[in-house]
C-alpha positions as CSV (number, residue, x, y, z in Angstrom):
1,X,18.8,9.5,20.4
2,X,17.9,6.0,21.5
3,X,14.6,5.4,19.6
4,X,12.7,6.9,16.6
5,X,9.0,6.5,15.8
6,X,7.8,6.6,12.2
7,X,4.4,6.2,10.6
8,X,3.9,5.1,7.0
9,X,0.7,5.0,5.0
10,X,-1.2,2.3,3.1
11,X,-1.5,2.8,-0.6
12,X,-4.4,2.2,-3.0
13,X,-4.0,2.0,-6.7
14,X,-6.7,4.3,-8.1
15,X,-5.8,3.0,-11.6
16,X,-3.7,0.0,-12.2
17,X,-2.9,-1.0,-15.8
18,X,-0.8,-4.2,-16.1
19,X,1.2,-5.2,-19.1
20,X,2.2,-8.7,-20.2
21,X,4.9,-10.7,-18.3
22,X,8.5,-9.7,-18.8
23,X,11.5,-11.9,-19.3
24,X,12.4,-11.3,-15.6
25,X,9.0,-12.5,-14.4
26,X,7.8,-9.0,-13.5
27,X,5.1,-7.0,-15.3
28,X,5.3,-3.4,-16.5
29,X,2.6,-1.4,-14.9
30,X,1.1,2.1,-15.0
31,X,-0.6,3.1,-11.8
32,X,-1.9,6.1,-9.9
33,X,-0.8,5.6,-6.4
34,X,-2.7,7.3,-3.6
35,X,-1.6,7.2,0.1
36,X,-4.3,7.1,2.7
37,X,-4.5,7.7,6.5
38,X,-4.5,3.9,7.4
39,X,-1.0,3.7,8.7
40,X,1.5,1.3,10.4
41,X,3.8,2.7,13.1
42,X,7.4,1.5,13.5
43,X,9.6,2.2,16.5
44,X,13.4,1.7,15.9
45,X,15.3,1.4,19.2
46,X,19.1,1.1,19.8
47,X,19.9,-2.5,20.6
48,X,22.8,-5.0,20.8
49,X,21.3,-7.0,17.9
50,X,18.9,-6.8,15.0
51,X,15.4,-8.0,15.9
52,X,11.8,-7.3,15.0
53,X,8.4,-7.8,16.6
54,X,5.0,-7.2,15.0
55,X,1.7,-6.7,16.8
56,X,-1.8,-5.5,15.9
57,X,-3.0,-2.1,17.2
58,X,-4.6,-4.2,20.1
59,X,-1.2,-5.6,21.1
60,X,-1.8,-9.1,19.6
61,X,1.5,-10.6,18.3
62,X,1.6,-11.4,14.6
63,X,3.7,-14.5,14.8
64,X,2.7,-15.6,11.3
65,X,4.5,-12.6,9.7
66,X,8.1,-13.4,8.8
67,X,10.6,-12.0,11.3
68,X,13.8,-12.8,9.4
69,X,15.4,-10.9,6.5
70,X,12.5,-11.9,4.3
71,X,10.5,-9.3,6.2
72,X,10.9,-6.1,4.2
73,X,11.5,-3.9,7.3
74,X,14.4,-6.2,8.3
75,X,15.7,-6.1,4.8
76,X,15.5,-2.3,4.8
77,X,17.5,-2.0,8.0
78,X,20.2,-4.4,6.6
79,X,20.4,-2.5,3.3
80,X,20.7,0.9,5.0
81,X,23.3,-0.4,7.4
82,X,25.4,-1.8,4.5
83,X,25.1,1.4,2.5
84,X,26.0,3.6,5.5
85,X,28.8,1.3,6.8
86,X,27.3,0.8,10.2
87,X,26.3,-2.3,12.3
88,X,22.6,-3.1,12.0
89,X,22.0,-3.0,15.8
90,X,18.4,-2.1,16.1
91,X,15.2,-3.5,17.6
92,X,12.2,-2.8,15.4
93,X,8.6,-2.9,16.7
94,X,5.8,-2.6,14.1
95,X,2.2,-1.9,15.1
96,X,0.2,-3.0,12.2
97,X,-3.0,-1.3,11.1
98,X,-2.5,-2.0,7.3
99,X,-3.8,-5.5,6.5
100,X,-1.1,-8.2,5.9
101,X,-1.1,-9.4,2.3
102,X,-4.0,-7.2,1.6
103,X,-3.0,-5.4,-1.5
104,X,-2.3,-2.1,0.3
105,X,1.5,-2.3,0.5
106,X,1.7,-2.9,4.2
107,X,5.1,-4.6,3.9
108,X,6.4,-1.8,1.7
109,X,5.1,0.8,4.2
110,X,7.1,-1.0,7.0
111,X,10.2,-1.0,4.8
112,X,9.9,2.7,4.1
113,X,9.3,3.3,7.8
114,X,12.4,1.3,8.7
115,X,14.6,3.3,6.2
116,X,13.4,6.6,7.7
117,X,13.6,5.5,11.3
118,X,17.0,3.8,11.1
119,X,18.4,6.7,9.0
120,X,17.5,9.0,11.9
121,X,18.6,6.6,14.6
122,X,22.0,6.0,13.1
123,X,22.4,9.5,11.7
124,X,23.6,8.1,8.5
125,X,23.3,11.4,6.6
126,X,22.0,9.7,3.4
127,X,20.1,12.0,1.0
128,X,16.5,11.4,0.2
129,X,17.5,10.3,-3.3
130,X,19.8,7.7,-1.8
131,X,17.0,6.4,0.5
132,X,14.8,6.2,-2.6
133,X,17.4,4.2,-4.4
134,X,17.5,1.7,-1.5
135,X,13.7,1.7,-1.5
136,X,13.5,0.8,-5.2
137,X,15.8,-2.2,-4.7
138,X,13.6,-3.5,-1.8
139,X,10.3,-3.6,-3.7
140,X,8.1,-2.0,-6.3
141,X,5.9,-0.2,-3.9
142,X,8.5,0.9,-1.3
143,X,9.5,4.1,-3.1
144,X,5.9,5.4,-3.1
145,X,5.6,4.4,0.6
146,X,8.5,6.7,1.2
147,X,7.0,9.8,-0.5
148,X,3.3,9.3,-0.2
149,X,0.8,11.8,-1.6
150,X,-0.5,10.9,-5.1
151,X,1.9,9.8,-7.8
152,X,2.1,8.1,-11.2
153,X,4.1,4.8,-11.0
154,X,5.6,3.2,-14.1
155,X,8.1,0.4,-14.7
156,X,7.4,-2.1,-12.0
157,X,5.8,0.8,-10.1
158,X,9.0,2.1,-8.7
159,X,9.5,5.0,-11.1
160,X,7.5,7.8,-9.7
161,X,6.1,11.1,-11.1
162,X,4.3,13.4,-8.7
163,X,0.6,14.0,-9.6
164,X,-1.4,17.1,-8.6
165,X,-4.4,16.0,-6.6
166,X,-6.8,18.7,-5.3
167,X,-8.8,18.3,-2.2
168,X,-9.3,15.4,0.1
169,X,-11.0,12.1,-0.8
170,X,-12.8,9.9,1.7
171,X,-12.4,6.1,1.6
172,X,-13.9,3.0,3.2
173,X,-11.6,0.0,3.4
174,X,-13.2,-3.5,3.6
175,X,-10.6,-5.9,5.0
176,X,-11.0,-9.5,4.1
177,X,-10.2,-12.6,6.1
178,X,-6.7,-13.8,5.1
179,X,-4.5,-12.5,2.3
180,X,-3.8,-13.1,-1.3
181,X,-0.4,-13.8,-2.8
182,X,0.6,-11.1,-5.2
183,X,2.5,-13.5,-7.5
184,X,-0.6,-15.8,-7.6
185,X,-2.8,-12.9,-8.6
186,X,-0.5,-11.8,-11.4
187,X,-0.3,-15.4,-12.6
188,X,-4.1,-15.7,-12.6
189,X,-4.3,-12.4,-14.5
190,X,-2.0,-13.9,-17.2
191,X,-4.1,-17.1,-17.2
192,X,-7.4,-15.2,-17.7
193,X,-5.9,-13.2,-20.6
194,X,-5.1,-16.5,-22.3
195,X,-2.0,-15.3,-24.1
196,X,-3.8,-12.5,-26.0
197,X,-1.7,-9.4,-26.8
198,X,-1.7,-6.8,-24.0
199,X,-1.4,-3.1,-24.8
200,X,1.2,-0.9,-23.2
201,X,0.0,0.0,-19.7
202,X,-1.3,3.5,-19.1
203,X,-3.5,5.4,-16.6
204,X,-6.7,6.8,-18.1
205,X,-6.8,10.5,-18.9
206,X,-10.2,10.7,-17.2
207,X,-8.7,9.5,-13.9
208,X,-5.8,12.0,-14.0
209,X,-8.2,14.8,-14.8
210,X,-10.5,13.9,-11.9
211,X,-7.5,14.1,-9.6
212,X,-6.4,17.5,-10.9
213,X,-9.9,18.9,-10.4
214,X,-10.7,17.1,-7.1
215,X,-13.9,15.8,-8.6
216,X,-14.9,12.8,-6.5
217,X,-17.8,11.7,-8.8
218,X,-15.5,11.7,-11.8
219,X,-12.8,9.8,-9.8
220,X,-15.2,7.2,-8.7
221,X,-16.3,6.6,-12.3
222,X,-12.6,6.2,-13.3
223,X,-11.3,3.8,-10.7
224,X,-9.8,0.7,-12.5
225,X,-7.7,-2.3,-11.6
226,X,-6.5,-4.8,-14.2
227,X,-5.9,-7.3,-11.4
228,X,-9.5,-7.2,-10.0
229,X,-10.8,-10.0,-12.2
230,X,-8.0,-12.2,-11.1
231,X,-8.4,-11.4,-7.4
232,X,-12.1,-12.1,-7.7
233,X,-11.4,-15.4,-9.5
234,X,-9.2,-16.5,-6.6
235,X,-11.5,-15.1,-4.0
236,X,-15.1,-15.1,-5.4
237,X,-16.5,-13.6,-2.1
238,X,-15.0,-10.2,-3.2
239,X,-17.8,-9.8,-5.7
240,X,-20.3,-9.7,-2.9
241,X,-18.3,-7.1,-1.0
242,X,-18.0,-4.9,-4.1
243,X,-21.8,-5.2,-4.7
244,X,-22.6,-4.3,-1.1
245,X,-20.6,-1.1,-1.3
246,X,-22.3,-0.2,-4.6
247,X,-25.7,-0.7,-3.1
248,X,-24.7,1.6,-0.2
249,X,-24.1,4.4,-2.8
250,X,-20.3,4.4,-3.1
251,X,-19.1,6.7,-5.9
252,X,-16.7,4.0,-7.0
253,X,-15.0,0.8,-5.8
254,X,-12.2,-1.5,-6.6
255,X,-10.0,-4.3,-5.3
256,X,-6.9,-2.6,-3.9
257,X,-3.8,-3.8,-5.8
258,X,-3.6,-7.5,-5.8
259,X,-6.3,-7.7,-3.1
260,X,-8.1,-8.9,-1.2
261,X,-8.8,-5.6,0.5
262,X,-11.6,-3.6,-1.3
263,X,-11.9,0.2,-1.2
264,X,-14.9,2.4,-1.7
265,X,-14.9,6.1,-2.5
266,X,-17.4,8.2,-0.4
267,X,-18.8,11.6,-1.1
268,X,-18.1,12.9,2.5
269,X,-17.1,11.6,5.9
270,X,-20.8,11.1,6.8
271,X,-21.3,9.1,3.6
272,X,-18.3,7.0,4.5
273,X,-19.9,6.1,7.8
274,X,-23.0,5.0,6.0
275,X,-21.0,2.7,3.6
276,X,-19.0,1.3,6.6
277,X,-22.2,0.5,8.5
278,X,-23.7,-1.3,5.4
279,X,-20.6,-3.4,5.0
280,X,-20.4,-4.3,8.6
281,X,-24.0,-5.3,8.7
282,X,-23.7,-7.8,5.9
283,X,-20.6,-9.5,7.2
284,X,-19.0,-9.7,3.8
285,X,-15.6,-8.8,5.2
286,X,-13.7,-9.2,8.5
287,X,-13.5,-5.5,9.4
288,X,-14.1,-2.1,8.0
289,X,-11.9,1.1,8.3
290,X,-12.5,4.6,7.2
291,X,-9.6,6.8,5.9
292,X,-8.8,9.8,3.8
293,X,-6.2,10.8,1.3
294,X,-3.8,11.9,0.1
295,X,-1.4,11.8,3.1
296,X,2.3,12.1,3.4
297,X,4.7,9.2,3.1
298,X,6.9,7.7,5.9
299,X,7.7,10.4,8.4
300,X,9.2,10.7,11.9
301,X,6.6,11.4,14.5
302,X,8.7,11.1,17.7
303,X,12.1,10.3,19.1
304,X,13.6,9.5,22.5
């Protein structure tokens, strides 16, 4: 085997409840993760050195994305090599469809993809639980990117409990120009709260019930993100995007994670097309994508 191809999905937080700042600078959260069919593809190929290249689906290089060990995919390859006792000799090529710094865990998806691809390429023999341990050390969202589906995340988001979700949900993703810094959004959330006491984070019972029954209307009414006000404060144009989707009849909408991507729940694939057309016509976002969920996490789709 000289190369392995892996695809890993974007995530959306159907519900994101954020606690107050911890002593270590992080925040406890409770979130309902949901993996959708917007995916990055990573090819890991045998090489004489460790390197990475990132391009868009159109082949345009993403030179502004870090290509050193601060890139989560590179960090994942290095962590796996150290755990397995092998040399990190691999060339990584990531084809990005998930927006960069868009609140959809694109970097985490790439890290999960790198773990799965390099594990197969190097034939390390690590168990899934060992890969999950490495994933948790890399970032809060990486463990979910590894497993996909729908899950409850607690702690920093890295402690996962599978959630039963019936049926398929249809989504429209409005991708904004530029990204938002996750630390900046959390800091703005803390500022807006003004030091008031924050209850222990939890995901609403109504949202969990909607997932169990596959009720799209109930899910749309239950979507919630504690970071949305902060993201809109830093990027006021997001309010117009949210309003456009609502006027197009979306069952529900929210800023994804720390933003600035915005997701809309549609009643059907045809309804998703209508919402996408409305968003595209107004020019309130850079581009629009349609997707469905839940889907599987990082998985091998080819080798050579």
